[in-house]
Structure formats: structure tokens, C-alpha cells
Residue frames relative to the residue before (quaternion, step in Angstrom):
aa qw qx qy qz dx dy dz
M 1.0000 0.0000 0.0000 0.0000 0.00 0.00 0.00
A 0.4095 -0.6943 0.5335 0.2561 3.56 -0.88 0.94
S 0.0410 -0.8061 0.5904 0.0067 3.54 -1.04 0.71
I 0.5408 -0.5897 0.4829 0.3557 3.53 -1.26 0.39
N 0.5087 -0.6335 0.4912 0.3140 3.55 -0.98 0.86
T 0.2597 -0.8164 0.5000 0.1269 3.59 -0.63 1.07
T 0.4679 0.6531 -0.4676 0.3687 3.60 1.20 0.21
T 0.6128 -0.6203 0.3574 0.3347 3.56 -1.15 0.48
P 0.5960 0.5592 -0.4092 0.4057 3.69 1.01 -0.43
A 0.7588 -0.3299 0.2677 0.4936 3.53 -1.37 -0.11
G 0.6690 0.4298 -0.3571 0.4901 3.52 -0.88 0.99
S 0.6641 0.4635 -0.3038 0.5019 3.54 1.28 0.27
V 0.2927 -0.6903 0.6074 0.2626 3.51 -1.33 0.01
A 0.4614 -0.7046 0.4702 0.2638 3.54 -1.05 0.75
P 0.5725 -0.5654 0.4513 0.3859 3.60 -1.11 0.58
V 0.4276 -0.7211 0.4934 0.2319 3.56 -1.01 0.85
L 0.4267 -0.6850 0.5292 0.2621 3.55 -0.94 0.90
S 0.5844 -0.6504 0.3747 0.3083 3.55 -1.09 0.77
L 0.5873 0.6348 -0.3750 0.3339 3.62 1.12 -0.45
S 0.7973 0.0838 -0.0427 0.5962 3.62 1.03 -0.62
R 0.0195 -0.8882 0.4586 0.0193 3.52 0.86 1.01
R 0.6919 0.4774 -0.3058 0.4471 3.59 0.77 -0.96
D 0.7072 0.4548 -0.2730 0.4675 3.59 0.77 -1.03
A 0.6446 0.5145 -0.3269 0.4613 3.57 1.03 -0.75
A 0.6218 0.5293 -0.3377 0.4682 3.58 1.06 -0.71
I 0.6263 0.5285 -0.3252 0.4719 3.57 0.99 -0.85
Q 0.6732 0.5068 -0.2942 0.4509 3.57 0.90 -0.96
E 0.6679 0.5053 -0.3104 0.4496 3.59 0.92 -0.85
I 0.6360 0.5065 -0.3344 0.4765 3.58 1.04 -0.71
R 0.6236 0.5238 -0.3349 0.4739 3.58 1.02 -0.78
R 0.6352 0.5363 -0.3280 0.4487 3.58 0.94 -0.89
A 0.6565 0.5252 -0.3103 0.4438 3.55 0.94 -0.91
V 0.6455 0.5026 -0.3173 0.4797 3.59 1.07 -0.71
V 0.6544 0.5257 -0.3109 0.4458 3.58 0.92 -0.93
R 0.7400 0.4237 -0.2275 0.4702 3.57 0.89 -0.94
G 0.5176 -0.6658 0.4051 0.3531 3.57 1.26 -0.10
W 0.4181 0.6901 -0.4832 0.3398 3.58 1.24 0.26
L 0.7119 0.2092 -0.1704 0.6484 3.53 1.28 -0.52
K 0.1625 -0.8153 0.5525 0.0597 3.56 -0.69 1.07
P 0.6742 -0.4780 0.3583 0.4342 3.60 -1.21 0.41
G 0.7853 0.2895 -0.2387 0.4924 3.55 -0.85 1.02
D 0.5142 0.6428 -0.4289 0.3722 3.60 1.19 -0.27
K 0.3898 -0.7320 0.5195 0.2059 3.53 -1.01 0.90
L 0.1605 -0.7748 0.6066 0.0771 3.55 -1.11 0.78
T 0.0772 -0.7858 0.6118 0.0484 3.56 -1.07 0.73
E 0.6096 -0.5666 0.4141 0.3685 3.54 -1.19 0.59
V 0.6514 0.5308 -0.3215 0.4366 3.58 0.92 -0.92
Q 0.6543 0.5331 -0.2969 0.4466 3.55 0.90 -1.02
L 0.7392 0.4210 -0.2365 0.4694 3.58 0.73 -1.07
S 0.5961 0.5684 -0.3648 0.4343 3.58 1.06 -0.67
Q 0.6769 0.4836 -0.2873 0.4748 3.57 0.97 -0.83
M 0.7092 0.4761 -0.2736 0.4422 3.58 0.86 -0.93
L 0.7590 0.3721 -0.1984 0.4960 3.57 1.00 -0.82
N 0.3784 -0.7668 0.4535 0.2512 3.56 1.31 -0.03
V 0.5449 0.5507 -0.4369 0.4572 3.54 0.88 1.02
S 0.6315 -0.5596 0.3809 0.3781 3.55 -1.23 0.39
R 0.6238 -0.5549 0.3995 0.3786 3.55 -1.21 0.46
P 0.6246 0.5189 -0.3705 0.4509 3.68 0.93 -0.63
T 0.6377 0.5148 -0.3307 0.4679 3.60 1.04 -0.74
I 0.6438 0.5077 -0.3136 0.4790 3.57 0.99 -0.85
R 0.6238 0.5473 -0.3376 0.4443 3.57 1.02 -0.83
E 0.6458 0.5108 -0.3154 0.4717 3.59 0.96 -0.85
A 0.6572 0.5136 -0.3097 0.4566 3.58 0.95 -0.90
L 0.6770 0.4925 -0.2899 0.4637 3.57 0.91 -0.92
N 0.6283 0.5293 -0.3338 0.4623 3.58 1.02 -0.75
Q 0.6514 0.5120 -0.3154 0.4627 3.57 0.97 -0.85
L 0.6839 0.4776 -0.2859 0.4715 3.59 0.88 -0.92
S 0.6120 0.5350 -0.3416 0.4717 3.57 1.15 -0.58
Q 0.6445 0.5161 -0.3135 0.4690 3.58 1.00 -0.84
E 0.6801 0.4874 -0.2862 0.4670 3.58 1.04 -0.78
G 0.5375 -0.6513 0.3907 0.3665 3.58 1.16 -0.49
L 0.4804 0.6600 -0.4549 0.3559 3.60 1.22 0.00
L 0.7552 0.2125 -0.1286 0.6066 3.56 1.20 -0.63
V 0.1805 -0.7726 0.5977 0.1150 3.57 -1.19 0.51
Q 0.3323 -0.7238 0.5738 0.1911 3.55 -1.11 0.78
E 0.0698 -0.8078 0.5853 0.0105 3.56 -0.65 1.10
P 0.5443 -0.6328 0.4345 0.3385 3.61 -0.89 0.87
Y 0.8586 0.0829 -0.1164 0.4922 3.54 -0.95 1.04
R 0.7075 0.4325 -0.2698 0.4894 3.60 1.24 0.03
G 0.4540 -0.7098 0.4371 0.3148 3.59 1.22 -0.22
L 0.7163 -0.4301 0.3319 0.4379 3.55 -1.29 -0.39
R 0.0104 -0.7851 0.6189 -0.0194 3.52 -1.01 0.90
V 0.5719 -0.5468 0.4708 0.3903 3.54 -1.26 0.39
A 0.4979 -0.6802 0.4492 0.2960 3.57 -0.83 0.98
T 0.2972 -0.7277 0.5910 0.1811 3.52 -1.18 0.64
V 0.1809 -0.7669 0.6079 0.0982 3.54 -1.20 0.58
G 0.2185 -0.7765 0.5810 0.1082 3.55 -0.64 1.15
V 0.7094 -0.4677 0.3027 0.4317 3.56 -1.25 0.22
E 0.6389 0.5136 -0.3407 0.4604 3.61 1.00 -0.70
Q 0.6521 0.5138 -0.3165 0.4589 3.58 1.00 -0.78
I 0.5915 0.5715 -0.3688 0.4331 3.59 1.05 -0.71
L 0.6924 0.4575 -0.2769 0.4844 3.56 0.92 -0.89
D 0.6098 0.5433 -0.3505 0.4583 3.61 1.04 -0.71
I 0.6483 0.5146 -0.3105 0.4675 3.57 0.95 -0.90
A 0.6696 0.5101 -0.3021 0.4474 3.57 0.91 -0.92
N 0.6759 0.4917 -0.3038 0.4572 3.59 0.87 -0.90
T 0.6486 0.5066 -0.3143 0.4732 3.57 1.02 -0.81
R 0.6374 0.5298 -0.3240 0.4561 3.56 0.96 -0.87
Q 0.6657 0.5122 -0.3259 0.4339 3.58 0.84 -0.91
A 0.6424 0.5222 -0.3285 0.4546 3.58 0.96 -0.83
L 0.6900 0.4631 -0.2786 0.4815 3.59 0.96 -0.88
D 0.6002 0.5515 -0.3551 0.4576 3.58 1.08 -0.67
M 0.6857 0.4762 -0.2937 0.4656 3.58 0.92 -0.86
L 0.5697 0.5523 -0.3814 0.4743 3.59 1.18 -0.46
A 0.6454 0.4996 -0.3115 0.4866 3.56 1.02 -0.80
V 0.6317 0.5433 -0.3273 0.4457 3.58 0.98 -0.86
D 0.6449 0.5199 -0.3277 0.4543 3.59 0.94 -0.85
G 0.6434 0.5169 -0.3233 0.4629 3.57 1.01 -0.75
I 0.6500 0.5127 -0.3092 0.4680 3.56 1.03 -0.80
L 0.7006 0.4739 -0.2713 0.4593 3.57 0.88 -0.94
D 0.6174 0.5574 -0.3463 0.4338 3.60 1.16 -0.50
D 0.5999 0.5703 -0.3547 0.4347 3.59 1.23 -0.36
R 0.2585 -0.8051 0.5202 0.1200 3.58 -0.45 1.23
T 0.5937 0.5895 -0.3696 0.4041 3.60 1.19 -0.29
G 0.4328 -0.7125 0.4515 0.3180 3.58 1.16 -0.48
S 0.4803 0.6958 -0.4344 0.3107 3.59 1.23 -0.13
R 0.6400 0.5195 -0.3376 0.4545 3.59 1.02 -0.68
M 0.6539 0.4862 -0.3177 0.4848 3.58 0.97 -0.76
E 0.6074 0.5435 -0.3507 0.4612 3.58 1.09 -0.62
S 0.6119 0.5376 -0.3442 0.4669 3.59 1.11 -0.65
V 0.6223 0.5224 -0.3296 0.4809 3.57 1.08 -0.74
R 0.6422 0.5330 -0.3207 0.4479 3.56 0.96 -0.89
K 0.6695 0.4911 -0.2940 0.4734 3.59 0.95 -0.88
A 0.6202 0.5368 -0.3397 0.4602 3.58 1.05 -0.76
W 0.6553 0.5051 -0.3060 0.4710 3.55 1.00 -0.82
Q 0.6235 0.5379 -0.3447 0.4506 3.60 0.96 -0.77
D 0.6634 0.4966 -0.3028 0.4707 3.58 0.97 -0.85
F 0.6563 0.5108 -0.3062 0.4631 3.57 0.97 -0.86
S 0.6818 0.5224 -0.2991 0.4157 3.57 0.86 -0.97
R 0.5740 0.6022 -0.3808 0.4036 3.59 1.17 -0.44
V 0.7956 0.2709 -0.1328 0.5253 3.59 1.10 -0.62
E 0.4102 0.7440 -0.4663 0.2466 3.62 1.19 0.07
D 0.7059 0.4057 -0.2675 0.5154 3.60 1.22 -0.32
D 0.3507 0.7502 -0.4985 0.2563 3.58 1.22 0.20
P 0.4737 -0.7042 0.4440 0.2875 3.62 -0.85 0.87
D 0.6231 0.5369 -0.3429 0.4539 3.59 1.22 -0.39
P 0.3898 -0.7439 0.4861 0.2417 3.64 -0.53 1.09
L 0.6044 0.5589 -0.3628 0.4366 3.59 1.12 -0.55
V 0.6282 0.5209 -0.3288 0.4753 3.59 1.00 -0.79
R 0.6654 0.4955 -0.3052 0.4676 3.57 0.92 -0.90
H 0.6403 0.5326 -0.3266 0.4469 3.58 0.96 -0.84
E 0.6866 0.4863 -0.2921 0.4547 3.58 0.81 -0.98
A 0.6510 0.5023 -0.3151 0.4739 3.58 1.02 -0.79
H 0.6213 0.5515 -0.3240 0.4526 3.56 1.05 -0.82
V 0.6877 0.4740 -0.2763 0.4754 3.55 0.83 -1.02
A 0.6504 0.5172 -0.3183 0.4562 3.59 0.95 -0.85
F 0.6216 0.5499 -0.3384 0.4435 3.58 1.01 -0.76
H 0.7000 0.4547 -0.2812 0.4734 3.58 0.85 -0.93
R 0.6076 0.5333 -0.3618 0.4643 3.58 1.05 -0.61
R 0.6775 0.5006 -0.2971 0.4495 3.58 0.94 -0.82
I 0.5551 0.5536 -0.3992 0.4754 3.60 1.20 -0.37
W 0.6582 0.4865 -0.3057 0.4864 3.56 0.94 -0.87
A 0.6521 0.5166 -0.3199 0.4534 3.59 0.94 -0.87
A 0.6284 0.5563 -0.3367 0.4269 3.59 1.02 -0.78
S 0.6217 0.5586 -0.3433 0.4284 3.60 1.12 -0.58
E 0.2813 -0.7856 0.4901 0.2519 3.57 1.30 -0.49
N 0.4035 0.6708 -0.4952 0.3769 3.53 1.15 0.76
S 0.3352 -0.7945 0.4706 0.1872 3.58 -0.23 1.25
L 0.6273 0.5425 -0.3515 0.4345 3.60 1.04 -0.65
L 0.6124 0.5493 -0.3538 0.4451 3.57 1.01 -0.74
L 0.6769 0.4866 -0.3039 0.4611 3.58 0.91 -0.85
R 0.6183 0.5230 -0.3518 0.4695 3.59 1.10 -0.55
L 0.6753 0.4851 -0.2832 0.4779 3.57 1.10 -0.68
W 0.5120 0.7132 -0.3999 0.2633 3.57 1.14 -0.60
P 0.6559 0.5248 -0.3616 0.4044 3.69 0.71 -0.83
V 0.6510 0.4985 -0.3192 0.4752 3.58 1.01 -0.76
V 0.6561 0.5036 -0.3043 0.4725 3.57 0.95 -0.90
E 0.6420 0.5345 -0.3269 0.4419 3.57 0.95 -0.86
A 0.6235 0.5443 -0.3442 0.4433 3.59 0.98 -0.78
H 0.6902 0.4633 -0.2806 0.4798 3.57 0.91 -0.88
I 0.6029 0.5402 -0.3542 0.4682 3.58 1.09 -0.68
T 0.6476 0.5387 -0.3152 0.4372 3.56 0.93 -0.93
I 0.6673 0.4926 -0.3006 0.4709 3.57 0.91 -0.92
A 0.6785 0.4931 -0.2941 0.4583 3.58 0.89 -0.95
L 0.6774 0.4859 -0.2974 0.4654 3.61 0.95 -0.84
A 0.6021 0.5382 -0.3592 0.4677 3.57 1.10 -0.62
R 0.6390 0.5041 -0.3182 0.4862 3.58 1.03 -0.77
D 0.6321 0.5333 -0.3203 0.4620 3.56 1.02 -0.83
Q 0.6616 0.5188 -0.2980 0.4520 3.55 0.92 -0.96
A 0.6636 0.5103 -0.3043 0.4547 3.57 1.04 -0.76
V 0.7192 0.4429 -0.2458 0.4756 3.58 1.05 -0.79
R 0.7946 -0.0357 0.0443 0.6044 3.57 0.97 -0.84
S 0.0977 -0.7636 0.6359 0.0558 3.52 -0.94 0.89
D 0.1975 0.7926 -0.5378 0.2088 3.55 -0.12 1.32
P 0.1544 -0.8378 0.5182 0.0756 3.61 0.33 1.24
E 0.6354 0.5448 -0.3450 0.4247 3.60 1.01 -0.73
R 0.6353 0.5160 -0.3315 0.4692 3.56 1.01 -0.79
A 0.6514 0.5159 -0.3096 0.4623 3.57 0.93 -0.93
K 0.6366 0.5378 -0.3232 0.4484 3.56 1.02 -0.80
L 0.6741 0.4959 -0.2958 0.4607 3.58 0.89 -0.93
V 0.6416 0.5270 -0.3238 0.4536 3.58 0.98 -0.85
H 0.6892 0.4765 -0.2886 0.4632 3.59 0.94 -0.85
H 0.6148 0.5283 -0.3573 0.4640 3.60 1.03 -0.65
H 0.6462 0.5088 -0.3163 0.4729 3.57 0.99 -0.82
L 0.6422 0.5276 -0.3168 0.4570 3.58 0.99 -0.85
V 0.6878 0.4774 -0.2900 0.4635 3.59 0.86 -0.92
D 0.6047 0.5421 -0.3605 0.4588 3.59 0.98 -0.74
A 0.6668 0.4893 -0.3030 0.4734 3.58 0.95 -0.86
L 0.6411 0.5324 -0.3294 0.4438 3.60 0.90 -0.87
L 0.7237 0.4496 -0.2553 0.4571 3.56 0.79 -1.01
S 0.5691 0.5879 -0.3872 0.4250 3.59 1.23 -0.32
G 0.3525 -0.7537 0.4827 0.2731 3.58 1.15 -0.62
D 0.5170 0.6263 -0.4152 0.4099 3.60 1.29 0.08
R 0.3713 -0.7755 0.4606 0.2205 3.59 -0.29 1.25
D 0.6486 0.5200 -0.3327 0.4453 3.60 0.92 -0.83
A 0.6559 0.5010 -0.3057 0.4747 3.58 0.97 -0.84
I 0.6349 0.5282 -0.3239 0.4614 3.56 1.04 -0.80
Q 0.6564 0.5112 -0.3148 0.4569 3.57 0.91 -0.90
Q 0.6500 0.5050 -0.3193 0.4696 3.59 0.96 -0.80
A 0.6492 0.5205 -0.3158 0.4559 3.59 1.02 -0.81
F 0.6586 0.4825 -0.3101 0.4871 3.59 1.00 -0.79
E 0.5910 0.5625 -0.3610 0.4516 3.58 1.09 -0.68
S 0.6837 0.4699 -0.2770 0.4847 3.57 0.95 -0.91
H 0.6787 0.5187 -0.2867 0.4337 3.57 0.89 -1.01
T 0.8104 0.3114 -0.1302 0.4788 3.56 0.75 -1.06
V 0.7675 0.3477 -0.2031 0.4988 3.58 0.52 -1.15
G 0.6462 0.5214 -0.3250 0.4526 3.59 0.93 -0.85
S 0.6575 0.5046 -0.3041 0.4697 3.56 0.97 -0.88
A 0.6346 0.5286 -0.3284 0.4583 3.59 1.03 -0.78
R 0.6539 0.5073 -0.3167 0.4634 3.59 0.94 -0.85
E 0.6380 0.5181 -0.3260 0.4671 3.59 1.00 -0.80
L 0.6486 0.5193 -0.3142 0.4593 3.58 0.97 -0.87
I 0.6389 0.5254 -0.3263 0.4575 3.58 0.95 -0.84
E 0.6430 0.5231 -0.3226 0.4570 3.58 0.96 -0.84
L 0.6573 0.5108 -0.3046 0.4629 3.57 0.99 -0.88
I 0.6511 0.5153 -0.3133 0.4608 3.57 0.98 -0.86
E 0.6796 0.4851 -0.2947 0.4647 3.57 0.88 -0.94
R 0.6325 0.5205 -0.3343 0.4662 3.59 1.05 -0.72
E 0.6507 0.5197 -0.3045 0.4624 3.55 1.03 -0.86
E 0.6776 0.4978 -0.2889 0.4579 3.59 0.99 -0.85
N 0.7016 0.4691 -0.2613 0.4685 3.58 1.15 -0.60
T 0.6199 0.5417 -0.3541 0.4437 3.59 1.23 -0.07
């Protein structure tokens, strides 16, 4: 059974403080997936995580159930809970679905004549840009995900926000795969600058093209890299 390295250097998860045990446990498991400490297909058990995160098994059970509902973990008959895997076809499915939902958020933002929704996007970008050069990939990942969530939040579409946890789980898995295959912060930075320039322009066609490049284009590039790696 694969397990998270329990030593304190990189490759570990930190014990969870008692004040927000369930949410902190969820966050630590997500961190482990993002950093590659937990890999697709790795098995998780309540006993294992309870000891490493210093929380009770019922709390871990709640955290695992939540992550399973979101799709970050999958329950397999006779095999227990495992980190979800993402194949090349799923990567493209996730990207196409994300783009459609992103454009739904964009329409909500552009429909606002007061400009307050676009101002929310601007503020989200300012927060993201403060850490986009951070050397820690986990910091960049969390800021990246938070930025896209805030685009959805800016649309004031309540259904999008209800869907977000499931989408975030799939984004996390796909980005972890991306990070493992290619680590190119400069490319990611340029793609996001182009996306934000398009968003702030208010030109829907330009925005759609930018999301196509950011999401679907990036997914296609990742698939090519994975297939090339598998064929070598």
C-alpha cells in the first residue's frame, strides 16, 4: 500500500490542529495530491491518515467521504478508497467542461452594467499576481485555483459555486499530472496574463479564445507530452 511519507521534510503532511480538524484534514490530503506525495491510484485508509494527521478516525472518515463526493478520491469494491486517476481522454473532457462553465461565468460578469463584477475579477487577479512567482508549487497551485473560483464567484451564479468543489477536485488531479509531466511556471504565467487581459477587455470573443488557449489548449499540450513520454 502506498503511503504518505511521515517524516517532516518535503514529502510529508503536517499534523492537523484541533480547531478545524475536518477541513484541515481535507486540505492536507489535497496538498499531498498536488505535491505528488499521494499519486493517482494510491490507497488511503482511515487508520493511516488518522495517525499521520493526528485526528480521530470519525473525522478522517468525514474528510474522506467529502473528497470522495467531490471526485478527488474514488471508492473501489474490495480495494477501498484510492486517489482518482485521470486518463488522457478525461483530461480533455475536464478541459472542455471547464471552458463551457467558465464562459457561463463570463456571461454573468459581462451582463453586469455596474462594473462591480469585473472589478471583483480585477481584485482576484491582483491577489493571484502577488504569488504567481512564488517558488513553492503548492502556493502557486492554491492561488491559481482560488483565482478561477473567484471568477465564478464574480458572476454571482449560485449554481456555479455549488458545482465548484467537484470541478476543483478534477482540476487538482489534472494539475498534479501536469506538474509531474512539465513544470513550466513561466508558460503558466504568460497564459494567465493573456487570459486576464482578455477578461478585462470585456470582449467576449477574445475572452473565449483566451480560455480556449488557457484550458483546452493546455490540456491538448499535456496529452501530447504524456503520450510522448509513454512512447519513449
